[in-house]
C-alpha positions in Angstrom: 8.4 58.0 63.0 6.5 54.8 64.0 4.5 56.8 66.7 3.2 59.4 63.8 2.0 57.0 61.4 0.6 54.9 64.8 -1.2 58.4 66.0 -2.4 59.3 62.3 -4.2 55.5 62.1 -5.6 55.5 64.5 -7.1 59.0 63.7 -8.5 58.1 60.9 -9.7 55.0 62.3 -11.8 57.3 65.1 -12.9 59.9 61.7 -10.1 62.9 63.3 -8.4 64.6 61.6 -4.7 64.6 63.7 -3.5 68.2 63.1 -0.8 69.0 61.3 1.5 71.8 60.6 0.0 72.7 57.6 2.5 72.7 54.0 3.3 75.5 51.6 4.0 74.2 48.0 7.6 75.4 47.8 7.7 72.8 50.7 6.2 70.1 49.5 7.9 70.4 46.1 11.6 70.5 48.0 10.3 67.6 50.0 9.3 65.8 46.8 12.9 66.8 44.9 14.8 65.5 47.9 13.1 62.3 48.2 13.6 62.0 43.9 17.2 62.4 43.9 17.2 60.4 46.7 15.5 57.0 45.0 17.9 58.3 42.0 20.7 57.9 44.0 19.3 54.5 45.6 18.3 53.2 41.5 22.2 52.5 40.9 22.8 49.6 43.7 20.1 48.0 42.0 20.3 44.7 40.3 17.7 43.9 36.9 15.2 42.2 38.6 15.0 44.6 41.5 15.1 47.5 39.1 12.1 45.3 37.5 10.2 45.2 40.6 11.2 48.8 41.6 9.5 49.4 37.6 6.4 47.7 37.8 5.6 49.6 41.4 6.2 52.6 39.4 3.9 51.4 36.7 0.7 50.3 39.3 1.5 53.5 41.3 1.3 55.8 37.6 -2.0 53.7 37.0 -3.7 55.0 39.9 -2.8 58.1 39.6 -4.3 58.3 36.0 -7.2 56.9 37.9 -7.8 58.4 41.2 -5.6 61.8 41.6 -2.2 62.8 43.5 -1.4 60.5 46.3 -1.7 62.5 49.3 -1.3 60.8 52.1 -1.9 63.8 54.5 -5.8 63.8 52.7 -6.1 60.3 52.3 -8.9 59.2 54.0 -8.6 54.9 53.4 -7.8 53.3 55.7 -4.8 50.7 53.7 -4.8 47.8 56.5 -8.5 47.5 55.3 -7.3 48.1 51.6 -4.1 45.8 51.8 -6.4 43.5 53.1 -9.2 43.5 50.7 -6.1 43.2 47.9 -4.2 40.2 50.0 -8.0 38.4 49.9 -8.2 39.3 46.0 -4.7 38.2 45.1 -5.2 34.4 47.1 -9.1 34.0 45.0 -6.7 34.9 42.0 -4.1 32.1 42.9 -6.6 29.9 43.2 -8.7 30.3 39.9 -5.3 30.2 38.2 -4.4 27.0 39.6 -8.0 25.2 39.2 -8.0 26.4 35.7 -4.4 25.1 35.6 -5.8 21.2 37.0 -8.4 21.2 35.1 -6.4 21.8 31.6 -4.3 18.7 33.0 -6.7 16.7 33.6 -8.1 17.0 30.4 -4.8 16.4 28.8 -4.7 13.3 31.0 -8.1 12.6 29.7 -6.7 12.6 26.1 -3.5 10.6 26.7 -5.8 8.1 28.4 -8.0 8.2 25.3 -5.3 7.6 23.0 -4.0 4.8 25.0 -7.5 2.6 25.4 -7.4 3.2 21.2 -3.5 1.9 20.6 -5.3 -1.3 22.0 -7.5 -1.2 19.6 -5.9 -0.8 16.0 -8.7 -0.7 14.3 -10.6 2.6 16.5 -6.7 4.6 15.8 -6.8 3.7 12.5 -10.7 5.7 12.5 -9.7 8.2 14.5 -6.2 9.2 12.5 -8.9 8.7 9.2 -11.3 11.2 11.3 -8.6 13.9 11.9 -7.4 13.8 8.6 -10.8 14.0 6.0 -12.2 16.4 4.5 -15.3 18.8 5.9 -17.1 17.5 3.8 -16.2 13.4 4.0 -19.1 11.2 5.4 -18.4 10.0 9.1 -16.6 7.0 9.2 -17.9 3.7 10.9 -16.5 3.3 14.8 -14.7 0.5 15.6 -18.0 -1.5 17.5 -19.5 -1.0 14.0 -16.9 -3.5 12.9 -17.1 -7.9 13.3 -13.9 -8.4 15.1 -14.5 -11.8 15.1 -15.5 -11.9 18.6 -18.8 -13.3 20.4 -21.9 -13.0 18.3 
């Protein structure tokens, strides 16, 4: 089977359709039913998480089928190596985007924690923050700590 797959891949790369025996609709239906029975016979051996993976793959296949029609590998002109490489590049990009966003959220959390720690070093500023957080929307702005004379140098 590997040689047949390699031959098909090379033929597609060269733009040549490999010779194949035409399959009757009845033959294709028999192969489909036999494959379905084979898949069904394997499912009981799978654990929960393995079944969840199968469910995800089948869901993706159904989504693609809705969008592009039934998959027929004998007639599909795509180069699946190129397709896989493009999908892998997308996967890497999305992973990097997720990490950058997570790092941004972590940095923002650290900034807030640092600001709170600095506020703790200055009790008046902390009290003013609490007042600002609790005040009604129409209340006037409260002064900040640096507007008070804290007995420091003038």
